N, C-alpha and C positions, 0 to 999 in steps of 0.2 A: 856468392854461389848460385851454381843452377841447383834444378834440382835435381839432373842427374846424379847429381856429388853430392847432394845433400847427404847428413845421416839422419837417417829413422827418429831422431827429436830435432832435428833442423828442420825436414818436413813437416810435421806434424806443428809446431810451432807457428809458422809461415802461411797453416793453411786455412783460410781465410773460413772452412768451417768450423776451426776452435776458438769454442767459446771462453775466450781468455787474454787480457791484455799480456805483452809478456815485454821485456827489456834489458836486453843483452848488459854485461857488463854492470849490473846495476851496482850501487855503492852502498853494502850495508849500513851503512853507517845512519845513512838516512830513517834505516828501518828495525832501527834498533833505542831502546832507550838510554843507553849511554853513548849515542851518536859513536859510535865506534865502530871501524869495520871494512876492510877490504870489498871489491868486486864480487859481488854473486855470477859463479857464469850465465846463470837468466835467474831471472828474481819474476814468474808468476803467478798473473791476480786470475782466478779460476775464476767462472761464473758460474758454474753450474755441476753437481755432481756427475757429469757425464764427461765432462772436458775435465773434473780433478782425478776421476779411474781412468782414460785414454792416457792424461800424463801419466802418471803412476804406473802405468803397464806398460809405458813404450819406455821410462827408466829402466824397471826393471830389469824388464828384456833385454838390453843394450849397457847393462853394470852399467849405469850413469845413478851418480850416491843423489839426494834426492834429502832434503828435510821441509817441513813444514812449520810456519811461524806465524805464529800471530802477530803482538805489536812489538817484538822483540824484547820484552820486559823480565827477560831472566835468559839474556842470551848474549854469551860475547865471542865477534868473530873475528878471526885472525886478519891483520897486517894484509896478508899477502892474499884475502879473502878467501872465495868458497866457490873449488871446481865441479859444483853440480849445479840443481836447481834447488832454489828457496820458493815453495807455494805458498799462496797466501790464500785466505780463502775470502771469496770477493759476495758477489750480487746474491745468491741463492744460500747461502749460508747465514746470512746478517740478519732473518726474519725470527723473529719472536712474538707470542701470541698466549695469551693469559687466557686459562681460566678458571675466573675467582671461583664459583662454585665448588668446582673440584679443587683449588688452591693447588694448580699446577700452571708451570710456565714450559712452554714447547720454545725453547730456543737453539737456532742454527749455529753449529761452533764457531763461529767470524762472528757472532754478537759481539760487541764489547760486554763484560762483565758488571761494572758499573751503568751501562741501560738495565740491566736487573735487576739490583738493590733500585733505582727510582723508580721502577715500574711498580716495583713491589710498593714501594713508599704511594707510591700516591692510590693503589690501590687497597693499604690497607693490610697488606703480608707480612709477614712475620718469618725471618729464618734466614736472612740475605744481610742481616746489619752490620755481622761479620767486615764484611764485604765492600765498606764503603770506603772510598779511596782506594782500594786496592786496582793496579791498572793492569792490562789483559784482557783475551776474549775468554769467553767461555770453556774453547776446546783448549784452550791452555789451561783455564784451572784446573779442569777436570784431568789432564793427563799429570799435573803435577799437587794433583789434589787438594787449590789455596786452600789457606784459614793457618788457625795456629795450632798449639797442643790442645788446644779444646773445643773449639766450632773448624768448620772444614765443608768444603764445597760438594764433600763423595758424599758426606749426611742427607744431604738434598737429593740425591738423583734417586727419581725411581727405574728411570734406564736410560743407558747411551747407546747411539746406535754409532759404527766406526766399520771404517771401508777397509779391508784387508786384503791387501796386493794379492792377487790371484783368485782371492773368491769372493772377493764381494764385499755387500753388508753384512754386518755382523749385530745384532739387538741382543745386550742386555741387561736384566735386571740387575738396577741399583746394588742388590744383597750378592750378586752372581760376582760382584768386583770388590777383592778386597780393597781395602782403602787405608793404608799409613801416613804415616807423617811428612807430610811433601811429597806423597807416592802411593805411585794405586799396579794393582796389578794387569793394567792394559796390555797387552802387547806393542812396544815402541818402535813397532815399522806399523803399528794401522793408527789409522788418522779420523778425531774423530771428527764426525760430520752431524751429529744431532744430539739430542738431551732434553727427558721431559724431568723437569722439576719440583719439588714441593713447597708449599709453604703454609702458611697455619694463617687467619683469620687473627688480626690482634689489634689491641689501642694504637690507632695512630700518632698521638702523643706516645706514647710507649716505647712505639720504631722510630720517631724522632730523635726519641731523648737517647736510643743506645746509639744510634749512628751518628748523633752526636757528641757521644762521649768517645766515644771510637775513632772516630775523626780528630778531636781535638788532642787526644791521646799519641796519633801516626804523627802532627803537625808540631807535635812536643819535644817526640823522641828521635823525628826521622831527618833524614835532609829530602822534602822533599821538591824543593827547586832544584834541586844539581840533577845530573847524569847521574842515572845510578841504573842497579839493577837490581836493586831493592837486596834484600836478606843474600849476602853469599854462600855462607857457608850454615848449615842444617844444624839446628841444637843433639849435641849429643846426648845419649841417654844418662836422666841425670847430671846434667849441666847447662849450663847458657856458651852459646858460643860466642855473645857479646860482651859476656863479665869476664870469662876466660882471655879472650883479644885485651880486654882494657886492663883488664888486672898486672898485662905485662908490658904495662905503658906504652902501649902501640897506636892509641889512639892520638891523631894526626901521622904517622908515618907516613911517607912515600917513597914513592918508584915515578921517578917520571913526572908525568903531569897525574898521576895517579896517587889515591891518597884516603887513606883508615879513615872517616868522617871523622871530625870530632863531637858529632853529636849521637852516632850512631852508630860505636865499637863494630858489628857485621854488616857497616854500607864500604865500599870503596866507592867514590865519588872520581869522576870524571873533574878535573877542575878548571879544562878550557883545553888543553892538549898531551891529554894522552894517546896511547897508544897501546891496539888489544896489549900487546908486549907487557908494556907498564901493569896492570892488571893483571895479567898473568903471573908477572913473578911477584907483584905482592904479596898471591894470594898464597905462593910458595912458599913465601917467608913468612908469611904466618901461621902459615903448615904448620912450618920447618920448629918454630920458637915456642907454639904450645904442643910439640907430638916433644923437643928436646924439657921444657917445663910441666907437662902435666899426662906424659906419655897418651894422650889422645888423640887422634888421627884426623881431623877435620873433615866430613865431606861436603862438598861444594853444591852450592844446589844450581847456580848458574851453569847454564849450555855453555859446552865449548863447540864454535865452526870452525873447522879448518886448517885447525893445529893439526900439528903429527903428532 
């Protein structure tokens, strides 16, 4: 296509000065832990804040749907794909710095959460043991307040900086954000770009013990060796989603290649040839059964992308 007939988005993506790697019609199965998903119109790995700002601005101006995806650990992409731009945070968003005296980590949103966990352990800094074995990036973890009912990443956030379309960078103190179970009050159209996390000096044997105990529990109770998105549903108030599902005899239930894990009832795994529709249909079947039996509407944690 000639430059004269290119859209503003296309013109940006072919501009030699644009700091990013562009993959047209990229299969999202390569970028989700489910290993499922049709092609995104464009998959773009931006290398700098400037590139991210330019790309988001053009998408907003042109009405092109866009989304930022970390490692796709809580993402289900439709078989038909996504008609917009999937943004991955590259080079400049993958820096991690520690200040041991202050007990602080300064992490870009593209840093793997596992890297923070390991760096904290090596420096005898406690506070992230709950996240051992958790996939995904720091930005994704903050956006969904990753953790359990008892420990979560939001409790460690000293400050978080986001890119707000049309406004630029916004910095908030951690206590200015409302942290909830698997949720936070950050606006959904803002992109987490970096954060400051608090840690505390502790005995390395204590840290190692907590990490090993948490990891052993995960390995025993979760199907870590099968493609999944982790927990599918949030636990409803005063109840366990897994217990509700298991109580209805749904462990092992299948739709096509998607299966309720025999190991953990709140995991749906891809047995090898599952489609996004298989997973979505199984999610809806579980919701219907639980609501009929208990009057409880289970809320998915997984994000749906490209579905009507």
